[in-house]
Jmol script that loads the backbone (N, CA, C; Angstrom):
load data "model"
ATOM      1  N   MET A   1      75.055 105.480  71.003  1.00  0.00           N
ATOM      2  CA  MET A   1      76.046 106.039  70.102  1.00  0.00           C
ATOM      3  C   MET A   1      77.471 105.881  70.668  1.00  0.00           C
ATOM      4  N   LYS A   2      77.679 106.000  71.990  1.00  0.00           N
ATOM      5  CA  LYS A   2      78.980 105.772  72.584  1.00  0.00           C
ATOM      6  C   LYS A   2      79.502 104.383  72.399  1.00  0.00           C
ATOM      7  N   ILE A   3      78.626 103.369  72.359  1.00  0.00           N
ATOM      8  CA  ILE A   3      78.985 102.072  72.196  1.00  0.00           C
ATOM      9  C   ILE A   3      79.677 101.820  70.791  1.00  0.00           C
ATOM     10  N   LYS A   4      79.040 102.412  69.815  1.00  0.00           N
ATOM     11  CA  LYS A   4      79.576 102.277  68.426  1.00  0.00           C
ATOM     12  C   LYS A   4      80.960 102.947  68.314  1.00  0.00           C
ATOM     13  N   VAL A   5      81.100 104.054  68.948  1.00  0.00           N
ATOM     14  CA  VAL A   5      82.370 104.902  68.878  1.00  0.00           C
ATOM     15  C   VAL A   5      83.464 104.162  69.617  1.00  0.00           C
ATOM     16  N   THR A   6      83.281 103.614  70.796  1.00  0.00           N
ATOM     17  CA  THR A   6      84.271 102.975  71.515  1.00  0.00           C
ATOM     18  C   THR A   6      84.411 101.508  71.114  1.00  0.00           C
ATOM     19  N   GLY A   7      83.400 100.909  70.571  1.00  0.00           N
ATOM     20  CA  GLY A   7      83.498  99.488  70.247  1.00  0.00           C
ATOM     21  C   GLY A   7      84.323  99.258  68.933  1.00  0.00           C
ATOM     22  N   LEU A   8      84.283 100.173  68.095  1.00  0.00           N
ATOM     23  CA  LEU A   8      85.069 100.098  66.799  1.00  0.00           C
ATOM     24  C   LEU A   8      86.557  99.937  67.011  1.00  0.00           C
ATOM     25  N   PRO A   9      87.136 100.828  67.810  1.00  0.00           N
ATOM     26  CA  PRO A   9      88.623 100.620  68.004  1.00  0.00           C
ATOM     27  C   PRO A   9      88.932  99.383  68.755  1.00  0.00           C
ATOM     28  N   LEU A  10      88.124  98.870  69.648  1.00  0.00           N
ATOM     29  CA  LEU A  10      88.384  97.546  70.290  1.00  0.00           C
ATOM     30  C   LEU A  10      88.268  96.460  69.324  1.00  0.00           C
ATOM     31  N   LEU A  11      87.274  96.442  68.446  1.00  0.00           N
ATOM     32  CA  LEU A  11      87.197  95.475  67.408  1.00  0.00           C
ATOM     33  C   LEU A  11      88.363  95.447  66.491  1.00  0.00           C
ATOM     34  N   LEU A  12      88.854  96.633  66.079  1.00  0.00           N
ATOM     35  CA  LEU A  12      90.007  96.658  65.216  1.00  0.00           C
ATOM     36  C   LEU A  12      91.212  96.129  65.908  1.00  0.00           C
ATOM     37  N   ALA A  13      91.344  96.459  67.178  1.00  0.00           N
ATOM     38  CA  ALA A  13      92.498  95.907  68.001  1.00  0.00           C
ATOM     39  C   ALA A  13      92.464  94.467  68.086  1.00  0.00           C
ATOM     40  N   ALA A  14      91.286  93.872  68.298  1.00  0.00           N
ATOM     41  CA  ALA A  14      91.168  92.379  68.405  1.00  0.00           C
ATOM     42  C   ALA A  14      91.466  91.735  67.090  1.00  0.00           C
ATOM     43  N   LEU A  15      91.039  92.272  65.983  1.00  0.00           N
ATOM     44  CA  LEU A  15      91.385  91.723  64.706  1.00  0.00           C
ATOM     45  C   LEU A  15      92.870  91.780  64.329  1.00  0.00           C
ATOM     46  N   LEU A  16      93.537  92.938  64.695  1.00  0.00           N
ATOM     47  CA  LEU A  16      94.977  92.973  64.449  1.00  0.00           C
ATOM     48  C   LEU A  16      95.730  92.004  65.367  1.00  0.00           C
ATOM     49  N   GLY A  17      95.214  91.758  66.587  1.00  0.00           N
ATOM     50  CA  GLY A  17      95.850  90.780  67.465  1.00  0.00           C
ATOM     51  C   GLY A  17      95.739  89.414  66.869  1.00  0.00           C
ATOM     52  N   LEU A  18      94.624  89.041  66.340  1.00  0.00           N
ATOM     53  CA  LEU A  18      94.409  87.710  65.748  1.00  0.00           C
ATOM     54  C   LEU A  18      95.317  87.468  64.456  1.00  0.00           C
ATOM     55  N   ALA A  19      95.506  88.652  63.747  1.00  0.00           N
ATOM     56  CA  ALA A  19      96.329  88.528  62.493  1.00  0.00           C
ATOM     57  C   ALA A  19      97.713  88.182  62.811  1.00  0.00           C
ATOM     58  N   GLY A  20      98.229  88.488  64.048  1.00  0.00           N
ATOM     59  CA  GLY A  20      99.631  88.208  64.365  1.00  0.00           C
ATOM     60  C   GLY A  20      99.801  86.813  65.008  1.00  0.00           C
ATOM     61  N   CYS A  21      98.821  85.966  64.810  1.00  0.00           N
ATOM     62  CA  CYS A  21      98.906  84.594  65.493  1.00  0.00           C
ATOM     63  C   CYS A  21      99.522  83.546  64.648  1.00  0.00           C
ATOM     64  N   ALA A  22     100.239  83.918  63.618  1.00  0.00           N
ATOM     65  CA  ALA A  22     100.896  82.882  62.773  1.00  0.00           C
ATOM     66  C   ALA A  22     102.113  82.321  63.488  1.00  0.00           C
ATOM     67  N   THR A  23     102.425  81.125  63.204  1.00  0.00           N
ATOM     68  CA  THR A  23     103.608  80.468  63.819  1.00  0.00           C
ATOM     69  C   THR A  23     104.665  80.263  62.720  1.00  0.00           C
ATOM     70  N   PRO A  24     105.587  81.141  62.586  1.00  0.00           N
ATOM     71  CA  PRO A  24     106.702  80.922  61.672  1.00  0.00           C
ATOM     72  C   PRO A  24     107.479  79.640  61.982  1.00  0.00           C
ATOM     73  N   SER A  25     107.966  79.028  60.944  1.00  0.00           N
ATOM     74  CA  SER A  25     108.724  77.855  61.217  1.00  0.00           C
ATOM     75  C   SER A  25     109.824  77.638  60.176  1.00  0.00           C
ATOM     76  N   VAL A  26     110.681  76.718  60.425  1.00  0.00           N
ATOM     77  CA  VAL A  26     111.802  76.409  59.544  1.00  0.00           C
ATOM     78  C   VAL A  26     111.641  74.913  59.062  1.00  0.00           C
ATOM     79  N   VAL A  27     111.483  74.685  57.833  1.00  0.00           N
ATOM     80  CA  VAL A  27     111.397  73.367  57.229  1.00  0.00           C
ATOM     81  C   VAL A  27     112.778  73.023  56.619  1.00  0.00           C
ATOM     82  N   THR A  28     113.374  71.874  57.104  1.00  0.00           N
ATOM     83  CA  THR A  28     114.595  71.449  56.592  1.00  0.00           C
ATOM     84  C   THR A  28     114.400  70.187  55.844  1.00  0.00           C
ATOM     85  N   LEU A  29     114.904  70.193  54.630  1.00  0.00           N
ATOM     86  CA  LEU A  29     114.839  68.964  53.762  1.00  0.00           C
ATOM     87  C   LEU A  29     116.056  68.003  54.019  1.00  0.00           C
ATOM     88  N   GLN A  30     115.902  66.800  53.513  1.00  0.00           N
ATOM     89  CA  GLN A  30     117.010  65.858  53.635  1.00  0.00           C
ATOM     90  C   GLN A  30     118.339  66.317  52.978  1.00  0.00           C
ATOM     91  N   ASN A  31     118.181  67.148  51.895  1.00  0.00           N
ATOM     92  CA  ASN A  31     119.394  67.556  51.174  1.00  0.00           C
ATOM     93  C   ASN A  31     119.936  68.857  51.816  1.00  0.00           C
ATOM     94  N   GLY A  32     119.408  69.316  52.894  1.00  0.00           N
ATOM     95  CA  GLY A  32     119.898  70.473  53.623  1.00  0.00           C
ATOM     96  C   GLY A  32     119.266  71.815  53.270  1.00  0.00           C
ATOM     97  N   THR A  33     118.419  71.782  52.308  1.00  0.00           N
ATOM     98  CA  THR A  33     117.688  73.057  51.940  1.00  0.00           C
ATOM     99  C   THR A  33     116.683  73.393  53.062  1.00  0.00           C
ATOM    100  N   GLN A  34     116.745  74.710  53.427  1.00  0.00           N
ATOM    101  CA  GLN A  34     115.813  75.186  54.472  1.00  0.00           C
ATOM    102  C   GLN A  34     114.835  76.225  53.926  1.00  0.00           C
ATOM    103  N   TYR A  35     113.653  76.140  54.306  1.00  0.00           N
ATOM    104  CA  TYR A  35     112.611  77.113  53.934  1.00  0.00           C
ATOM    105  C   TYR A  35     112.147  77.768  55.208  1.00  0.00           C
ATOM    106  N   LEU A  36     112.049  79.055  55.216  1.00  0.00           N
ATOM    107  CA  LEU A  36     111.401  79.791  56.290  1.00  0.00           C
ATOM    108  C   LEU A  36     109.941  80.066  55.872  1.00  0.00           C
ATOM    109  N   THR A  37     109.080  79.609  56.775  1.00  0.00           N
ATOM    110  CA  THR A  37     107.593  79.721  56.347  1.00  0.00           C
ATOM    111  C   THR A  37     106.860  80.749  57.238  1.00  0.00           C
ATOM    112  N   LYS A  38     105.736  81.144  56.774  1.00  0.00           N
ATOM    113  CA  LYS A  38     104.896  82.118  57.465  1.00  0.00           C
ATOM    114  C   LYS A  38     104.093  81.400  58.567  1.00  0.00           C
ATOM    115  N   ASP A  39     103.714  80.169  58.350  1.00  0.00           N
ATOM    116  CA  ASP A  39     102.956  79.400  59.235  1.00  0.00           C
ATOM    117  C   ASP A  39     103.374  77.939  59.276  1.00  0.00           C
ATOM    118  N   LEU A  40     102.903  77.146  60.151  1.00  0.00           N
ATOM    119  CA  LEU A  40     103.248  75.706  60.187  1.00  0.00           C
ATOM    120  C   LEU A  40     102.711  75.042  58.932  1.00  0.00           C
ATOM    121  N   PRO A  41     103.549  74.135  58.354  1.00  0.00           N
ATOM    122  CA  PRO A  41     103.143  73.447  57.112  1.00  0.00           C
ATOM    123  C   PRO A  41     101.933  72.519  57.406  1.00  0.00           C
ATOM    124  N   THR A  42     101.165  72.293  56.406  1.00  0.00           N
ATOM    125  CA  THR A  42     100.025  71.327  56.577  1.00  0.00           C
ATOM    126  C   THR A  42     100.274  70.189  55.604  1.00  0.00           C
ATOM    127  N   THR A  43      99.832  69.008  55.973  1.00  0.00           N
ATOM    128  CA  THR A  43      99.944  67.777  55.163  1.00  0.00           C
ATOM    129  C   THR A  43      98.622  67.666  54.406  1.00  0.00           C
ATOM    130  N   THR A  44      98.733  67.273  53.156  1.00  0.00           N
ATOM    131  CA  THR A  44      97.532  66.903  52.442  1.00  0.00           C
ATOM    132  C   THR A  44      97.076  65.472  52.811  1.00  0.00           C
ATOM    133  N   ASN A  45      95.856  65.103  52.474  1.00  0.00           N
ATOM    134  CA  ASN A  45      95.288  63.890  52.919  1.00  0.00           C
ATOM    135  C   ASN A  45      96.089  62.619  52.616  1.00  0.00           C
ATOM    136  N   LYS A  46      96.038  62.159  51.425  1.00  0.00           N
ATOM    137  CA  LYS A  46      96.606  60.822  50.986  1.00  0.00           C
ATOM    138  C   LYS A  46      97.912  60.879  50.245  1.00  0.00           C
ATOM    139  N   ASP A  47      98.235  62.023  49.697  1.00  0.00           N
ATOM    140  CA  ASP A  47      99.389  62.005  48.786  1.00  0.00           C
ATOM    141  C   ASP A  47     100.727  62.199  49.497  1.00  0.00           C
ATOM    142  N   GLY A  48     100.674  62.499  50.771  1.00  0.00           N
ATOM    143  CA  GLY A  48     101.913  62.586  51.584  1.00  0.00           C
ATOM    144  C   GLY A  48     102.805  63.739  51.305  1.00  0.00           C
ATOM    145  N   PHE A  49     102.241  64.905  50.983  1.00  0.00           N
ATOM    146  CA  PHE A  49     103.029  66.077  50.746  1.00  0.00           C
ATOM    147  C   PHE A  49     102.810  67.152  51.799  1.00  0.00           C
ATOM    148  N   TYR A  50     103.812  67.951  52.147  1.00  0.00           N
ATOM    149  CA  TYR A  50     103.679  69.133  52.972  1.00  0.00           C
ATOM    150  C   TYR A  50     103.461  70.330  52.016  1.00  0.00           C
ATOM    151  N   GLU A  51     102.509  71.137  52.422  1.00  0.00           N
ATOM    152  CA  GLU A  51     102.286  72.435  51.599  1.00  0.00           C
ATOM    153  C   GLU A  51     102.471  73.588  52.636  1.00  0.00           C
ATOM    154  N   PHE A  52     103.233  74.670  52.161  1.00  0.00           N
ATOM    155  CA  PHE A  52     103.394  75.813  52.871  1.00  0.00           C
ATOM    156  C   PHE A  52     103.670  77.018  51.997  1.00  0.00           C
ATOM    157  N   VAL A  53     103.626  78.213  52.568  1.00  0.00           N
ATOM    158  CA  VAL A  53     103.965  79.400  51.902  1.00  0.00           C
ATOM    159  C   VAL A  53     105.340  79.931  52.602  1.00  0.00           C
ATOM    160  N   ASP A  54     106.303  80.194  51.778  1.00  0.00           N
ATOM    161  CA  ASP A  54     107.576  80.706  52.344  1.00  0.00           C
ATOM    162  C   ASP A  54     107.440  82.201  52.633  1.00  0.00           C
ATOM    163  N   ILE A  55     108.463  82.805  53.221  1.00  0.00           N
ATOM    164  CA  ILE A  55     108.391  84.150  53.628  1.00  0.00           C
ATOM    165  C   ILE A  55     108.315  85.101  52.405  1.00  0.00           C
ATOM    166  N   ALA A  56     108.726  84.661  51.302  1.00  0.00           N
ATOM    167  CA  ALA A  56     108.625  85.464  50.008  1.00  0.00           C
ATOM    168  C   ALA A  56     107.226  85.379  49.445  1.00  0.00           C
ATOM    169  N   GLY A  57     106.335  84.528  49.974  1.00  0.00           N
ATOM    170  CA  GLY A  57     104.944  84.446  49.463  1.00  0.00           C
ATOM    171  C   GLY A  57     104.845  83.282  48.356  1.00  0.00           C
ATOM    172  N   LYS A  58     105.846  82.488  48.232  1.00  0.00           N
ATOM    173  CA  LYS A  58     105.832  81.426  47.198  1.00  0.00           C
ATOM    174  C   LYS A  58     105.190  80.151  47.821  1.00  0.00           C
ATOM    175  N   HIS A  59     104.257  79.502  47.107  1.00  0.00           N
ATOM    176  CA  HIS A  59     103.586  78.281  47.571  1.00  0.00           C
ATOM    177  C   HIS A  59     104.541  77.138  47.172  1.00  0.00           C
ATOM    178  N   ILE A  60     104.825  76.332  48.193  1.00  0.00           N
ATOM    179  CA  ILE A  60     105.783  75.194  48.066  1.00  0.00           C
ATOM    180  C   ILE A  60     105.078  73.979  48.515  1.00  0.00           C
ATOM    181  N   LYS A  61     105.299  72.844  47.775  1.00  0.00           N
ATOM    182  CA  LYS A  61     104.827  71.592  47.957  1.00  0.00           C
ATOM    183  C   LYS A  61     105.932  70.560  47.929  1.00  0.00           C
ATOM    184  N   VAL A  62     106.261  69.847  49.043  1.00  0.00           N
ATOM    185  CA  VAL A  62     107.396  68.872  49.026  1.00  0.00           C
ATOM    186  C   VAL A  62     106.820  67.533  49.652  1.00  0.00           C
ATOM    187  N   ARG A  63     107.495  66.451  49.146  1.00  0.00           N
ATOM    188  CA  ARG A  63     107.107  65.179  49.633  1.00  0.00           C
ATOM    189  C   ARG A  63     107.527  65.066  51.082  1.00  0.00           C
ATOM    190  N   ALA A  64     106.644  64.314  51.870  1.00  0.00           N
ATOM    191  CA  ALA A  64     106.899  64.171  53.250  1.00  0.00           C
ATOM    192  C   ALA A  64     108.282  63.410  53.543  1.00  0.00           C
ATOM    193  N   GLU A  65     108.577  62.445  52.645  1.00  0.00           N
ATOM    194  CA  GLU A  65     109.857  61.712  52.766  1.00  0.00           C
ATOM    195  C   GLU A  65     111.070  62.584  52.632  1.00  0.00           C
ATOM    196  N   ASP A  66     110.884  63.706  51.957  1.00  0.00           N
ATOM    197  CA  ASP A  66     112.056  64.634  51.736  1.00  0.00           C
ATOM    198  C   ASP A  66     112.255  65.592  52.946  1.00  0.00           C
ATOM    199  N   VAL A  67     111.343  65.694  53.793  1.00  0.00           N
ATOM    200  CA  VAL A  67     111.395  66.572  54.979  1.00  0.00           C
ATOM    201  C   VAL A  67     112.205  65.968  56.096  1.00  0.00           C
ATOM    202  N   SER A  68     113.215  66.673  56.617  1.00  0.00           N
ATOM    203  CA  SER A  68     113.996  66.128  57.685  1.00  0.00           C
ATOM    204  C   SER A  68     113.369  66.591  59.012  1.00  0.00           C
ATOM    205  N   THR A  69     113.202  67.925  59.218  1.00  0.00           N
ATOM    206  CA  THR A  69     112.714  68.480  60.359  1.00  0.00           C
ATOM    207  C   THR A  69     111.785  69.705  60.141  1.00  0.00           C
ATOM    208  N   ILE A  70     110.915  69.966  61.054  1.00  0.00           N
ATOM    209  CA  ILE A  70     110.055  71.117  61.049  1.00  0.00           C
ATOM    210  C   ILE A  70     110.134  71.759  62.411  1.00  0.00           C
ATOM    211  N   LYS A  71     110.648  72.953  62.583  1.00  0.00           N
ATOM    212  CA  LYS A  71     110.824  73.576  63.840  1.00  0.00           C
ATOM    213  C   LYS A  71     110.124  74.923  63.896  1.00  0.00           C
ATOM    214  N   SER A  72     109.376  75.227  64.908  1.00  0.00           N
ATOM    215  CA  SER A  72     108.774  76.454  64.986  1.00  0.00           C
ATOM    216  C   SER A  72     109.791  77.497  65.422  1.00  0.00           C
ATOM    217  N   ASP A  73     109.691  78.672  64.797  1.00  0.00           N
ATOM    218  CA  ASP A  73     110.746  79.706  65.049  1.00  0.00           C
ATOM    219  C   ASP A  73     110.584  80.442  66.300  1.00  0.00           C
TER     220      ASP A  73
END
end "model"
wireframe off; spacefill off
backbone 0.3
color backbone group
């Protein structure tokens, strides 16, 4: 019984720690537009687009040719 009682808070602490492992970044486009993202952008397979979610929660997809820089925050 003590294992269940002490194990639950440790499990919750570990899950909360993993939830904070996002890597915020700044995506700058060729025209100077900057997006603050919750996590590093991912590229899709063959179409050459970057996909990410900005800090407002909006899903954004831009062409790779339009991206100037991606810097982790």
